DOTORVO-385387 format. One record per residue (C-alpha): residue number from 1; residue in one letter; z, y negated, x. Coordinates in nm, 2 decimals. Layout:
% DOTORVO-385387
REC    nr   rest        z        y        x
REC   NUM      A        Z        Y        X
...
% end
This chain:
% DOTORVO-385387
REC    nr   rest        z        y        x
REC     1      M     0.01     0.01     0.00
REC     2      D     0.07    -0.25     0.27
REC     3      V    -0.27    -0.18     0.42
REC     4      V    -0.43    -0.28     0.09
REC     5      V    -0.21    -0.58     0.03
REC     6      Q    -0.28    -0.70     0.39
REC     7      S    -0.66    -0.63     0.34
REC     8      M    -0.67    -0.82     0.02
REC     9      G    -0.48    -1.11     0.18
REC    10      A    -0.73    -1.11     0.47
REC    11      I    -1.02    -1.12     0.22
REC    12      V    -0.88    -1.39     0.01
REC    13      N    -0.79    -1.60     0.34
REC    14      F    -1.15    -1.53     0.47
REC    15      I    -1.32    -1.67     0.17
REC    16      A    -1.09    -1.97     0.14
REC    17      T    -1.17    -2.06     0.50
REC    18      I    -1.53    -2.02     0.45
REC    19      L    -1.53    -2.23     0.13
REC    20      R    -1.32    -2.50     0.30
REC    21      S    -1.51    -2.54     0.61
REC    22      F    -1.84    -2.55     0.41
REC    23      T    -1.71    -2.81     0.16
REC    24      D    -1.54    -3.03     0.41
REC    25      V    -1.89    -3.16     0.51
REC    26      F    -1.89    -3.37     0.17
REC    27      L    -1.53    -3.49     0.21
REC    28      T    -1.49    -3.86     0.30
REC    29      K    -1.34    -3.86     0.65
REC    30      P    -1.01    -4.06     0.67
REC    31      S    -0.98    -4.38     0.88
REC    32      Q    -0.65    -4.39     1.07
REC    33      A    -0.40    -4.67     0.96
REC    34      T    -0.24    -4.92     1.19
REC    35      L     0.10    -5.04     1.18
REC    36      K     0.00    -5.39     1.13
REC    37      Y    -0.23    -5.30     0.85
REC    38      L     0.06    -5.11     0.65
REC    39      E     0.35    -5.35     0.73
REC    40      E     0.18    -5.65     0.54
REC    41      T     0.13    -5.44     0.21
REC    42      D     0.29    -5.60    -0.08
REC    43      L     0.51    -5.35    -0.27
REC    44      K     0.63    -5.38    -0.62
REC    45      S     0.99    -5.26    -0.66
REC    46      L     1.07    -5.07    -0.99
REC    47      R     1.39    -5.26    -1.04
REC    48      R     1.35    -5.57    -1.24
REC    49      E     1.60    -5.76    -1.06
REC    50      R     1.40    -5.73    -0.73
REC    51      S     1.11    -5.95    -0.62
REC    52      P     0.81    -5.80    -0.45
REC    53      L     0.85    -5.72    -0.08
REC    54      K     0.65    -5.65     0.23
REC    55      A     0.65    -5.30     0.34
REC    56      K     0.75    -5.38     0.69
REC    57      S     1.11    -5.42     0.55
REC    58      L     1.12    -5.05     0.46
REC    59      W     1.11    -4.93     0.82
REC    60      E     1.20    -5.24     1.02
REC    61      K     1.55    -5.16     1.12
REC    62      S     1.58    -4.78     1.06
REC    63      G     1.22    -4.63     1.04
REC    64      A     1.12    -4.45     0.74
REC    65      V     0.94    -4.15     0.58
REC    66      I     0.69    -4.26     0.33
REC    67      M     0.49    -4.07     0.08
REC    68      A     0.17    -4.18    -0.07
REC    69      E     0.15    -3.96    -0.40
REC    70      A     0.39    -3.68    -0.47
REC    71      A     0.52    -3.41    -0.24
REC    72      E     0.83    -3.17    -0.21
REC    73      L     1.01    -3.36     0.07
REC    74      S     1.33    -3.44    -0.13
REC    75      S     1.50    -3.12     0.01
REC    76      L     1.50    -3.30     0.36
REC    77      K     1.71    -3.60     0.23
REC    78      P     2.04    -3.48     0.35
REC    79      Q     1.89    -3.43     0.71
REC    80      L     1.71    -3.75     0.70
REC    81      D     2.04    -3.91     0.60
REC    82      E     2.21    -3.77     0.89
REC    83      L     1.94    -3.93     1.11
REC    84      G     1.96    -4.25     0.93
REC    85      V     1.59    -4.24     0.81
REC    86      P     1.53    -4.33     0.45
REC    87      L     1.28    -4.17     0.23
REC    88      Y     1.04    -4.36     0.02
REC    89      A     0.75    -4.31    -0.21
REC    90      V     0.47    -4.52    -0.32
REC    91      V     0.23    -4.47    -0.61
REC    92      K    -0.08    -4.66    -0.71
REC    93      E     0.01    -4.74    -1.07
REC    94      D     0.29    -4.76    -1.31
REC    95      I     0.18    -4.61    -1.64
REC    96      G     0.42    -4.54    -1.93
REC    97      T     0.70    -4.31    -1.83
REC    98      E     0.52    -4.14    -1.55
REC    99      I     0.75    -4.26    -1.27
REC   100      Q     1.06    -4.22    -1.47
REC   101      N     0.95    -3.85    -1.53
REC   102      F     0.88    -3.81    -1.16
REC   103      R     1.23    -3.92    -1.04
REC   104      P     1.39    -3.58    -1.10
REC   105      Y     1.15    -3.44    -0.84
REC   106      F     1.20    -3.72    -0.58
REC   107      N     1.54    -3.83    -0.43
REC   108      G     1.45    -4.19    -0.30
REC   109      E     1.33    -4.52    -0.40
REC   110      I     0.97    -4.55    -0.54
REC   111      Y     0.74    -4.85    -0.51
REC   112      V     0.41    -4.95    -0.65
REC   113      D     0.13    -5.02    -0.41
REC   114      E    -0.11    -5.17    -0.66
REC   115      K    -0.37    -5.28    -0.37
REC   116      R    -0.36    -4.93    -0.24
REC   117      H    -0.31    -5.03     0.12
REC   118      F    -0.11    -4.70     0.21
REC   119      Y    -0.41    -4.50     0.07
REC   120      G    -0.63    -4.66     0.30
REC   121      P    -0.79    -4.83     0.52
REC   122      R    -1.07    -4.60     0.37
REC   123      Q    -0.98    -4.45     0.04
REC   124      R    -1.06    -4.10    -0.01
REC   125      K    -1.14    -3.94    -0.34
REC   126      M    -1.20    -3.57    -0.43
REC   127      G    -1.36    -3.51    -0.76
REC   128      L    -1.50    -3.19    -0.92
REC   129      L    -1.56    -3.06    -0.55
REC   130      A    -1.19    -2.95    -0.58
REC   131      F    -1.30    -2.68    -0.80
REC   132      L    -1.51    -2.52    -0.53
REC   133      R    -1.23    -2.50    -0.29
REC   134      L    -1.02    -2.17    -0.32
REC   135      S    -0.74    -2.33    -0.15
REC   136      V    -0.70    -2.60    -0.41
REC   137      W    -0.67    -2.31    -0.69
REC   138      M    -0.43    -2.15    -0.46
REC   139      N    -0.22    -2.48    -0.42
REC   140      G    -0.22    -2.51    -0.80
REC   141      M    -0.10    -2.15    -0.85
REC   142      R     0.17    -2.19    -0.58
REC   143      A     0.31    -2.49    -0.77
REC   144      F     0.29    -2.32    -1.10
REC   145      K     0.47    -2.00    -0.97
REC   146      N     0.73    -2.25    -0.84
REC   147      G     0.79    -2.39    -1.17
REC   148      F     0.62    -2.74    -1.13
REC   149      L     0.43    -2.83    -1.43
REC   150      G     0.23    -3.18    -1.48
REC   151      N    -0.01    -3.37    -1.68
REC   152      V    -0.34    -3.55    -1.65
REC   153      Y    -0.21    -3.90    -1.71
REC   154      G    -0.33    -4.18    -1.45
REC   155      E    -0.57    -4.19    -1.17
REC   156      G    -0.55    -3.87    -0.97
REC   157      F    -0.88    -3.85    -0.74
REC   158      V    -0.77    -4.09    -0.47
REC   159      L    -0.59    -3.87    -0.22
REC   160      G    -0.24    -3.95    -0.08
REC   161      G    -0.05    -3.85     0.22
REC   162      V     0.28    -3.90     0.43
REC   163      F     0.38    -4.16     0.69
REC   164      V     0.68    -4.11     0.94
REC   165      I     0.72    -4.49     1.08
REC   166      G     0.95    -4.58     1.34
REC   167      A     1.19    -4.86     1.37
REC   168      G     1.06    -5.21     1.49
REC   169      E     0.74    -5.16     1.68
REC   170      Q     0.77    -4.79     1.74
REC   171      G     0.45    -4.76     1.53
REC   172      I     0.34    -4.47     1.32
REC   173      L     0.50    -4.14     1.44
REC   174      L     0.33    -3.91     1.20
REC   175      E     0.02    -3.97     0.96
REC   176      H    -0.07    -3.70     0.73
REC   177      R    -0.38    -3.76     0.53
REC   178      E    -0.43    -3.52     0.21
REC   179      M    -0.77    -3.35     0.26
REC   180      E    -0.76    -3.18    -0.07
REC   181      F    -0.53    -3.16    -0.37
REC   182      G    -0.19    -3.00    -0.27
REC   183      D    -0.24    -3.04     0.10
REC   184      K     0.12    -3.08     0.22
REC   185      V     0.25    -3.23     0.53
REC   186      N     0.36    -3.00     0.80
REC   187      I     0.68    -3.21     0.92
REC   188      L     0.79    -2.90     1.13
REC   189      E     0.51    -2.92     1.35
REC   190      W     0.57    -3.29     1.40
REC   191      Y     0.93    -3.24     1.50
REC   192      W     0.84    -2.99     1.76
REC   193      E     0.60    -3.24     1.92
REC   194      Q     0.88    -3.50     1.93
REC   195      R     1.14    -3.27     2.05
REC   196      L     1.41    -3.39     1.82
REC   197      N     1.74    -3.20     1.85
REC   198      C     1.79    -3.13     1.49
REC   199      T     1.83    -2.75     1.48
REC   200      L     1.98    -2.73     1.15
REC   201      F     1.70    -2.99     0.99
REC   202      L     1.43    -2.74     1.15
REC   203      V     1.57    -2.44     0.99
REC   204      K     1.59    -2.61     0.66
REC   205      V     1.22    -2.73     0.69
REC   206      Q     1.10    -2.39     0.80
REC   207      S     1.27    -2.21     0.51
REC   208      T     1.13    -2.48     0.27
REC   209      I     0.77    -2.42     0.40
REC   210      T     0.78    -2.06     0.38
REC   211      M     0.93    -2.06     0.03
REC   212      L     0.65    -2.31    -0.10
REC   213      S     0.35    -2.20     0.09
REC   214      F     0.11    -1.91     0.03
REC   215      P     0.12    -1.71     0.39
REC   216      L    -0.17    -1.48     0.37
REC   217      E    -0.13    -1.30     0.69
REC   218      G     0.05    -0.97     0.79
REC   219      G     0.39    -0.89     0.66
REC   220      L     0.45    -1.25     0.52
REC   221      L     0.21    -1.15     0.23
REC   222      S     0.39    -1.00    -0.06
REC   223      L     0.25    -0.80    -0.34
REC   224      S     0.31    -1.07    -0.61
REC   225      V     0.14    -1.33    -0.39
REC   226      C    -0.15    -1.09    -0.35
REC   227      S    -0.19    -1.06    -0.72
REC   228      V    -0.17    -1.44    -0.77
REC   229      G    -0.45    -1.46    -0.50
REC   230      I    -0.67    -1.21    -0.69
REC   231      C    -0.62    -1.40    -1.01
REC   232      V    -0.72    -1.71    -0.83
REC   233      L    -1.03    -1.56    -0.70
REC   234      V    -1.13    -1.41    -1.03
REC   235      A    -1.06    -1.76    -1.20
REC   236      W    -1.28    -1.92    -0.92
REC   237      L    -1.56    -1.66    -0.97
REC   238      A    -1.55    -1.74    -1.36
REC   239      G    -1.57    -2.11    -1.30
REC   240      L    -1.85    -2.08    -1.08
REC   241      I    -2.04    -1.85    -1.33
REC   242      L    -1.97    -2.12    -1.60
REC   243      A    -2.09    -2.39    -1.36
REC   244      N    -2.44    -2.22    -1.34
REC   245      T    -2.48    -2.23    -1.71
REC   246      D    -2.59    -2.52    -1.91
REC   247      L    -2.25    -2.56    -2.11
REC   248      L    -2.13    -2.82    -1.86
REC   249      L    -2.43    -3.03    -1.85
REC   250      T    -2.44    -3.38    -2.01
REC   251      T    -2.69    -3.39    -2.29
REC   252      S    -2.88    -3.69    -2.39
REC   253      A    -3.11    -3.80    -2.70
REC   254      P    -3.46    -3.85    -2.63
REC   255      S    -3.56    -4.20    -2.53
REC   256      A    -3.73    -4.43    -2.76
REC   257      L    -4.03    -4.63    -2.67
REC   258      E    -3.87    -4.95    -2.80
REC   259      Q    -3.59    -4.90    -2.57
REC   260      L    -3.82    -4.87    -2.26
REC   261      E    -4.05    -5.12    -2.33
REC   262      N    -3.76    -5.38    -2.36
REC   263      T    -3.61    -5.28    -2.03
REC   264      E    -3.61    -5.58    -1.77
REC   265      L    -3.74    -5.46    -1.45
REC   266      R    -3.74    -5.65    -1.11
REC   267      K    -4.01    -5.64    -0.85
REC   268      T    -3.93    -5.53    -0.50
REC   269      T    -4.17    -5.77    -0.35
REC   270      A    -4.07    -6.09    -0.17
REC   271      D    -4.06    -6.31    -0.51
REC   272      E    -3.83    -6.05    -0.69
REC   273      E    -4.00    -6.16    -1.01
REC   274      T    -3.84    -6.01    -1.33
REC   275      F    -4.05    -5.88    -1.63
REC   276      I    -4.04    -5.65    -1.93
REC   277      A    -4.14    -5.30    -1.88
REC   278      K    -4.40    -5.28    -2.16
REC   279      S    -4.65    -5.47    -1.94
REC   280      L    -4.68    -5.16    -1.72
REC   281      W    -4.84    -4.94    -1.97
REC   282      E    -4.95    -5.18    -2.25
REC   283      N    -5.32    -5.17    -2.14
REC   284      T    -5.36    -4.84    -1.94
REC   285      G    -5.06    -4.60    -2.01
REC   286      A    -4.84    -4.49    -1.71
REC   287      V    -4.66    -4.23    -1.53
REC   288      V    -4.31    -4.35    -1.43
REC   289      M    -4.08    -4.17    -1.19
REC   290      V    -3.72    -4.25    -1.26
REC   291      V    -3.56    -4.21    -0.93
REC   292      R    -3.19    -4.08    -0.89
REC   293      R    -3.15    -4.21    -0.54
REC   294      P    -3.43    -4.32    -0.30
REC   295      G    -3.24    -4.18     0.00
REC   296      C    -3.22    -3.84    -0.15
REC   297      A    -3.43    -3.55     0.01
REC   298      L    -3.49    -3.40    -0.33
REC   299      C    -3.61    -3.74    -0.48
REC   300      R    -3.83    -3.78    -0.19
REC   301      E    -3.98    -3.45    -0.22
REC   302      E    -4.07    -3.52    -0.59
REC   303      A    -4.22    -3.85    -0.52
REC   304      A    -4.43    -3.71    -0.27
REC   305      E    -4.55    -3.45    -0.50
REC   306      L    -4.62    -3.69    -0.79
REC   307      S    -4.81    -3.90    -0.54
REC   308      S    -5.05    -3.61    -0.47
REC   309      L    -5.17    -3.66    -0.81
REC   310      R    -5.26    -4.03    -0.74
REC   311      P    -5.64    -3.94    -0.69
REC   312      Q    -5.66    -3.76    -1.04
REC   313      L    -5.47    -4.06    -1.21
REC   314      D    -5.69    -4.31    -1.05
REC   315      E    -5.98    -4.14    -1.20
REC   316      L    -5.81    -4.14    -1.54
REC   317      G    -5.73    -4.51    -1.49
REC   318      V    -5.35    -4.43    -1.52
REC   319      P    -5.12    -4.61    -1.29
REC   320      L    -4.81    -4.44    -1.11
REC   321      Y    -4.49    -4.63    -1.09
REC   322      A    -4.12    -4.56    -0.98
REC   323      V    -3.79    -4.74    -1.09
REC   324      V    -3.47    -4.73    -0.90
REC   325      K    -3.14    -4.84    -1.02
REC   326      E    -3.02    -5.04    -0.71
REC   327      H    -3.17    -5.22    -0.41
REC   328      I    -2.95    -5.13    -0.10
REC   329      G    -3.06    -5.23     0.25
REC   330      T    -3.38    -5.08     0.34
REC   331      E    -3.36    -4.78     0.12
REC   332      I    -3.65    -4.87    -0.11
REC   333      Q    -3.87    -4.95     0.22
REC   334      N    -3.78    -4.61     0.37
REC   335      F    -3.86    -4.44     0.03
REC   336      R    -4.22    -4.60     0.03
REC   337      P    -4.37    -4.34     0.27
REC   338      Y    -4.31    -4.08     0.00
REC   339      F    -4.43    -4.26    -0.30
REC   340      N    -4.77    -4.40    -0.35
REC   341      G    -4.73    -4.65    -0.62
REC   342      E    -4.53    -4.96    -0.72
REC   343      I    -4.15    -4.95    -0.72
REC   344      F    -3.94    -5.16    -0.95
REC   345      V    -3.56    -5.20    -1.00
REC   346      D    -3.39    -5.11    -1.33
REC   347      E    -3.05    -5.28    -1.27
REC   348      K    -2.94    -5.21    -1.63
REC   349      K    -3.06    -4.85    -1.62
REC   350      G    -3.27    -4.87    -1.94
REC   351      F    -3.49    -4.58    -1.79
REC   352      Y    -3.18    -4.36    -1.72
REC   353      G    -3.08    -4.37    -2.11
REC   354      P    -3.03    -4.41    -2.38
REC   355      K    -2.71    -4.25    -2.25
REC   356      P    -2.72    -4.21    -1.87
REC   357      R    -2.64    -3.85    -1.77
REC   358      R    -2.44    -3.78    -1.48
REC   359      M    -2.38    -3.46    -1.27
REC   360      G    -2.06    -3.48    -1.05
REC   361      L    -2.07    -3.36    -0.69
REC   362      G    -1.85    -3.06    -0.74
REC   363      L    -2.06    -2.92    -1.04
REC   364      G    -2.38    -3.00    -0.85
REC   365      L    -2.27    -2.80    -0.55
REC   366      A    -2.15    -2.49    -0.76
REC   367      R    -2.49    -2.45    -0.90
REC   368      L    -2.72    -2.21    -0.74
REC   369      G    -3.04    -2.39    -0.85
REC   370      V    -2.92    -2.71    -0.67
REC   371      W    -2.89    -2.52    -0.35
REC   372      Q    -3.22    -2.36    -0.40
REC   373      N    -3.36    -2.70    -0.45
REC   374      I    -3.21    -2.82    -0.13
REC   375      L    -3.33    -2.54     0.07
REC   376      R    -3.69    -2.58    -0.05
REC   377      A    -3.68    -2.94     0.04
REC   378      R    -3.54    -2.90     0.38
REC   379      K    -3.80    -2.61     0.43
REC   380      K    -4.08    -2.85     0.36
REC   381      G    -3.94    -3.09     0.61
REC   382      Y    -3.78    -3.36     0.38
REC   383      D    -3.45    -3.52     0.49
REC   384      G    -3.22    -3.78     0.33
REC   385      N    -2.92    -3.96     0.35
REC   386      R    -2.58    -4.03     0.15
REC   387      R    -2.67    -4.41     0.07
REC   388      G    -2.64    -4.54    -0.29
REC   389      E    -2.53    -4.40    -0.63
REC   390      G    -2.68    -4.05    -0.68
REC   391      L    -2.49    -3.90    -0.96
REC   392      V    -2.68    -4.06    -1.25
REC   393      L    -2.98    -3.81    -1.31
REC   394      G    -3.33    -3.94    -1.33
REC   395      G    -3.67    -3.79    -1.45
REC   396      V    -4.04    -3.86    -1.53
REC   397      Y    -4.21    -4.03    -1.82
REC   398      V    -4.57    -4.02    -1.92
REC   399      I    -4.63    -4.32    -2.16
REC   400      G    -4.96    -4.38    -2.36
REC   401      E    -5.10    -4.73    -2.39
REC   402      G    -4.99    -4.96    -2.66
REC   403      K    -4.78    -4.81    -2.91
REC   404      K    -4.90    -4.44    -2.85
REC   405      G    -4.56    -4.35    -2.74
REC   406      I    -4.39    -4.13    -2.49
REC   407      L    -4.64    -3.82    -2.43
REC   408      L    -4.40    -3.65    -2.18
REC   409      E    -4.04    -3.70    -2.12
REC   410      H    -3.88    -3.50    -1.82
REC   411      K    -3.50    -3.55    -1.78
REC   412      E    -3.35    -3.41    -1.47
REC   413      K    -3.08    -3.15    -1.56
REC   414      E    -2.95    -3.10    -1.21
REC   415      F    -3.01    -3.23    -0.86
REC   416      G    -3.38    -3.16    -0.76
REC   417      D    -3.51    -3.05    -1.12
REC   418      K    -3.87    -3.17    -1.09
REC   419      A    -4.12    -3.23    -1.35
REC   420      E    -4.42    -2.97    -1.35
REC   421      L    -4.72    -3.14    -1.20
REC   422      P    -4.96    -2.95    -1.44
REC   423      S    -4.76    -3.10    -1.74
REC   424      V    -4.76    -3.45    -1.59
REC   425      L    -5.13    -3.44    -1.54
REC   426      Q    -5.21    -3.29    -1.88
REC   427      A    -5.01    -3.56    -2.05
REC   428      A    -5.20    -3.82    -1.84
REC   429      K    -5.54    -3.67    -1.96
REC   430      K    -5.42    -3.74    -2.31
REC   431      I    -5.40    -4.12    -2.26
REC   432      K    -5.78    -4.11    -2.15
REC   433      E    -5.86    -3.89    -2.46
REC   434      W    -5.71    -4.14    -2.70
REC   435      K    -5.86    -4.46    -2.54
% end
């Protein structure tokens, strides 16, 4: 039985490690905070009689351990008191009774950091990508197993962490940045590095970490933990299967010609003149590509394929256009080699509606079709970048002249879901037939 338990633990640990290293590519890298940056932070006390204070006053005389978001550090309070080091927490918002409900879990003063300095200098968010990380599921199961429950009130995507700050100008002695939901600080490691003579404290921390973690190696793995790990793995696989169905996709009503023709577009030439979209197809009809993000390799691939129809479209007298939702730096200029047509900016996202459809990064990365699209584009030599908004999905329209309406409407259902070129060309031929 021990061999089976250890084998299952090794398998779960291996899968978690692979998924973590794979999805780490998409995480925002933390930017290290400086003492000067933190000490000028304005903190709001939750005691009415106190006025706002500068964060520097918390550690100026005694140093401090400061948490940005919830963590189970209150068990260290007796040892910290012996060292004369206070324990504080900062939160980013004060909603209803949430802080009051949090107090039973935290034995220290709590302050509100409304400007989120302790969450910076570069704030890091984890969205639905968390559901791809097996370790996040394990962290959730660990907390649940230990009797910790919660709710979904408040902003919870900006990641937190823990600071240990020395007195005066000693600086930041420990800076732990949460890399995923439930990624806790290892204070034990820091104390060994600092060689502090606190044997009782070290024992207490070690026992706490052992109790609250999910060790998956050798004899530390119990049968109950293994069972939980298997349940987590099954839940993760079920979520992955669900993500590859259309049940989680955002649906949208078909676009109306009136909505599109009244959309205000801006030229990307030097004059940046604005005009009403109706003029693009009023006399000739048009093929319009709605670009999700110009820097995306998948969008560049589709742009190049649509541009391959340009000779046939020119014979039909049907122009090819593209609209983007924003104009950032040289992104449109860098997109032009892939698209053989005029490009306009649709800042109000009229062509992305009537209700813009979004696909979160986590859901997108969980879909097998998206990975097939990425590999296909990479194989063809298309590369890209991560600049600009890329979660609002695009599509392709073929619009007849005058009031003949929308002849083809392809709405991208996932990243890299392209319109079929024969369908686009067939719809464009109808424009000429109806002239």
